[in-house]
N, C-alpha and C positions, 0 to 999 in steps of 0.2 A: 837496604837495599833501596834507590831511588825510587819512587811512585813514579808512575806513568806519567807524563803530562795529559791534561784533558784536551778533548777537542775543540771545546772553547777556547783554550788556553793559546792554541796551535791557530786558529781560524784566525784570533785575536792579532797575531803577532803577523799572521799575515797581510792581513788586512792593513796594518799600522803600517808594514815594512813594502807593502807595493804605496802607502799614499805617500808615505815620504821619499818613494823611489821615483814617480811620478813627478811630484813639486819639484825636484830636483831636475827633472826631463824638462819641464817644462819654465819651469822659475829660470834656470841657469840659460834658458834659450830667449825667453823675451831681458832678462839684464845684459847677454853679451851682442843683441842688435842695440842697445840703449847704450850701450859703455863702446861698439866698435862698429859704428852705422855705416861704411862703406865698407869693410873688410870682410867678405863672407867667411872666405878662410881662418879667421881670425875668432869671428863666433861660432866656427863648429869645433877649435880647439878650445876654448871657454866653456862650451858644452858639453864634450865629451870629458875633458878634465875632473869637469863637475859632479858629473854620471859616474864616473868611472870610481871617484874618490865617495859619494856617497854613498854606492854598492858595497864598497868594501864595510865601511863604518857601519851598514845595516845591519848584513850577515854577521859581521864579527859580535854585533849588539845581541842578536834575534838568533841568533844560528845553538844557542841550545833551548830554545822552543819551538822557532819552527823558521824555515828562512829559505824558503824558496822564490815567491815573489813572482811568479810566473808558471802558466796554466803548464805549457809543454815540459817545467822540469817535473811538475808533479804528476801528469801523465805518464812519465816516464817512469815515476816511482810508484808511481800504480800497475805497470806493465810487472815492472823487476816483484811486482809485491811488497812493496813496502809499506804502501796502504791500503785497505779496504777504498770499496768503491764510494761507500757511504764517505769515509775521511778527504776520499779528493774531490770530493763534486762538494764540500763542506769549503775544503781549502779553496780550488777554483772559486766558489762564488765569493768569497771573503776577499781575493786579489782581484777581481773584477768588481767588486764594491770598494774597496779601497784606491783603484787604480782612478773611478771616479772623482771620488773624493779629495786626492792628489792633484787633479786636473783643478777643481774647484779653487783649489784654496791659494795652488799656485797664481788663475787668475786674480781673483780676489786681490792676493798682494801685491800686483802692482798693477791696480786700480782699473780695473776690465772688469766687462760686464764677468760673472761668476761662469757662465757658459756664452761661448762663442762659436757654432759650429765652424768649423776649420773650413777654408776653401782652397788648402795647400794640396793640389793633385799629387800624387804619386803614383803614378802608373808606367808600363812598362816590361817586358819580358827580362829586360837586364836588372830591373829594379826587383822584380820575383825573383829571381835567381839569386839573388845578393841579401834579400831574408835567407832563403833555403840555407844559402851559407854561412851567413850569423849564427842561426838557429842554429842548426849539424856541430856547429864549432861548439857552439854553446855547451850543449848537451856532450859532447867530447871532452869537453872540460872539466864540466860540474863531477859527470859519473869516473871520466879519467883518472883527477885527482881522488876522490873517495875511495876508488877500486885497488890505488896505490898506499892505502892507507895512510892518507894526507887530509884529513879532514879538516885540519886546524888552517889546513892553506886554500881553502876553498876562498873565503871572502880573498883575498890576494889574486886568485888566480883568475874570478868571475870578473872583479873590477879591471885587471888590467886589461882583460881578449874584451870585454865591452870598450873600455876608453880606445883599445885599438881597432875592433871593427867598425865602430863610427867611420875610420878613414880607411881602410881595406876594401869595404862592401859600398856599391853604388846605391844603398839603399839608405845607409848613415845606422844599419845595424837594428833596428825598432828590437827583434827576437822574442817578442811579446804579446802574443791576444791582448793580456789585459794592460798592458801599456799601449797597444796599439789603438785598443777600446778605448779610452780613456785622451789619447791625445789626439779624438775629432774633437772633442768639447773644447779646442783652445785655437786660435786664428793669428797664432802665434808662430816663432819658426820651429817649433817642434812638434807644428800640427799635422795633420793628414786630411785632409777631404773624406766624408762620409761615404762616398762611392768607390776611395782609394781603397778603404780598409779590411773588406772582405777577401781579397784576394790575399793582402798582404795576410791574413788570418791564415789562409791557407796554406801559402807559399811556409810559413813557419812550422805546421803542422805535420806539413811535408820534410823538413829542414829536422823537425824533431825526430821521425823515422827514422833519417838517416843517420842520423846523431847515434842511437840507439842501435842501428845497423855495426856502426862502425866501433863502440863501445864492445859489445860483443865480440865484434872478431878483432881485436886489439887487447882488450881484458875480459879474455875467457874463464871468469868465475863465474860458481853457482850464487846466484841474486841476493840470497841469505847471508851469502859472507861480504857484500856491501853496505860498506859504513854509513849512516844516516848524514845528513847535513845537519 
């Protein structure tokens, strides 16, 4: 029988995975602007493809330990009884810490100050609705895939969804509170001004609740039958 994975190992996987994810988001955004300075559409394409590919790779690599990389997903897992409150708090803290490290590393890789507070205002009802849609869809994709018994396909489903949601949502699909907070620390293509971040996080939490409702509606199986990511 396989021994249970310790909370320390799971938290470590969440911190490392979220750090690499934010590094991919921020770093590819910086690279895109430098490589395609006059074409915003091409910049977004480069950023979305890099982010989606990184997500696939990270989930595949870390899924045997823990691979949520997102406080909303972790909170849904807690609501479904897949995690204890203690474990959920530890994993969310690890995700937040990893996100900050990832943003700092991305800044430093491109010869920027370790922390450059973003001035990129992202405000408006349309953008917040975009975050509700992006996060709700993400929760549906993750847990819908799991409830079909396809845990092996979660990486591809999530990576593909996020790459697409960059384009079909008005907010370019942050869909992750830890990543949102981390992106305050970089005044680059992927950044978000600190004043814009709290409404984004609130919209993401609302989206998480709506996504959970859709999961219960469309995949009505007992929570204990959900396969772990």
